[in-house]
N, C-alpha and C positions, 0 to 999 in steps of 0.2 A: 121339846117333842122329839122322839126318835123316829127316823125314817124307816118305814116297813121294807122288808125284803123285796117285795114287788116293785115298789117305787124306785129303790136303788137299782134294781135290775133293769128297769125301763130307761133310767138315766144312762146306765152303761151301754145299753144297746144303741140308744140314740147317738151317743158320742162315738161309739165304734163305727157305726154306719156313716156318720158325718165325716169321719176320717178315711172312709173307703176301705176299712179293715174287715176281714172275715172272722167268723167264729173260730176257725181253725188257727188263724193268726193270734187271736187273743188267748186261745187255749195254750198254744206253744209258748207265748210270753209269760203266762202264769203258771205253767206246769200242770195244768188241768187238762181234761180231754174236752172236745167240742160239745159232747152231749151234756156234760156237767155245766159248761158255760151257758149253753142254751137254756138249761133249767134255771140257772141263776138269773139270767136275763128275763125269764118269764115269771120269776117269783115262786117257782116250784121247788126250789132248793135254796137252803141258806148258804152262807159263805163265811169263812173265817176272817178276822181282822187282817191276818197276813195275806190272804188272797185278795182282799179288797185293796190293800196297799200296793200289791203287785200289779193288779189290774189298773189302778189309778196311774201308777208310773208308766206303764205301757201305753196308756191313753194320753199321757202328757199333762196330767193333773195330779190332784192329791185326793186321798180318801176323804178328808174333811170337805173338800169342794163337791165331791160326789154326793156325800151325805146331805150337805147343805142344799144342793139343787134338788135332791129327792124330797126334802122337806119343804121346798118351795121358797126358800130364803134368798136365793141368788141365781142369776143367769150366768155367772162367771165361768162355769165349766165349759161353756161353748164359746166363750170370748177368745177369738184368735186374732193376733196382730197382723 
Protein backbone atom coordinates (compact mmCIF):
# COMPACT_ATOMS: atom_id res chain seq x y z
CA UNK A 1 0.00 0.00 0.00
CA UNK A 2 1.37 3.42 -0.95
CA UNK A 3 1.21 6.22 1.58
CA UNK A 4 -0.90 9.16 0.45
CA UNK A 5 0.54 12.66 0.19
CA UNK A 6 -1.45 13.91 3.18
CA UNK A 7 -0.24 11.13 5.47
CA UNK A 8 3.40 11.66 4.47
CA UNK A 9 3.00 15.39 5.04
CA UNK A 10 1.57 14.79 8.50
CA UNK A 11 4.52 12.57 9.39
CA UNK A 12 6.97 15.21 8.17
CA UNK A 13 5.21 17.92 10.19
CA UNK A 14 5.13 15.83 13.39
CA UNK A 15 8.80 14.96 13.06
CA UNK A 16 9.82 18.53 12.23
CA UNK A 17 7.93 19.90 15.22
CA UNK A 18 9.29 17.18 17.53
CA UNK A 19 12.77 18.37 16.56
CA UNK A 20 11.86 21.99 17.28
CA UNK A 21 12.44 23.05 13.67
CA UNK A 22 10.49 25.65 11.70
CA UNK A 23 8.93 25.53 8.25
CA UNK A 24 11.53 28.06 7.18
CA UNK A 25 14.34 25.79 8.38
CA UNK A 26 13.01 22.78 6.46
CA UNK A 27 12.44 24.95 3.41
CA UNK A 28 16.05 26.14 3.52
CA UNK A 29 17.34 22.61 4.02
CA UNK A 30 15.38 21.30 1.02
CA UNK A 31 15.66 24.21 -1.40
CA UNK A 32 11.92 24.88 -1.29
CA UNK A 33 10.06 27.87 0.06
CA UNK A 34 8.11 27.79 3.31
CA UNK A 35 4.73 28.11 1.55
CA UNK A 36 5.43 24.98 -0.50
CA UNK A 37 6.62 23.04 2.55
CA UNK A 38 3.45 24.07 4.39
CA UNK A 39 1.29 22.83 1.51
CA UNK A 40 3.22 19.54 1.39
CA UNK A 41 2.75 19.05 5.14
CA UNK A 42 -0.99 19.70 4.80
CA UNK A 43 -1.31 17.31 1.84
CA UNK A 44 -2.31 20.09 -0.54
CA UNK A 45 0.75 19.73 -2.75
CA UNK A 46 2.72 16.76 -3.93
CA UNK A 47 6.46 16.32 -3.63
CA UNK A 48 9.16 14.79 -5.77
CA UNK A 49 11.14 11.75 -4.64
CA UNK A 50 14.19 14.01 -4.55
CA UNK A 51 12.46 16.49 -2.23
CA UNK A 52 11.34 13.67 0.06
CA UNK A 53 14.91 12.35 0.25
CA UNK A 54 16.19 15.84 1.03
CA UNK A 55 13.57 16.41 3.72
CA UNK A 56 14.23 13.01 5.28
CA UNK A 57 17.96 13.68 5.43
CA UNK A 58 17.39 17.10 7.01
CA UNK A 59 15.12 15.47 9.60
CA UNK A 60 17.64 12.75 10.39
CA UNK A 61 15.78 9.83 8.87
CA UNK A 62 15.18 8.18 5.51
CA UNK A 63 12.47 8.57 2.91
CA UNK A 64 11.54 4.92 3.33
CA UNK A 65 11.10 5.42 7.08
CA UNK A 66 8.83 8.42 6.46
CA UNK A 67 6.76 6.41 3.98
CA UNK A 68 6.59 3.43 6.32
CA UNK A 69 5.42 5.64 9.19
CA UNK A 70 2.80 7.20 6.93
CA UNK A 71 1.55 3.72 6.03
CA UNK A 72 1.30 2.87 9.71
CA UNK A 73 3.95 0.16 9.58
CA UNK A 74 6.50 1.54 11.99
CA UNK A 75 7.11 4.06 14.73
CA UNK A 76 10.83 4.10 14.03
CA UNK A 77 10.84 7.58 12.49
CA UNK A 78 10.36 9.09 15.94
CA UNK A 79 12.73 6.76 17.78
CA UNK A 80 15.62 8.76 19.17
CA UNK A 81 18.48 7.37 21.18
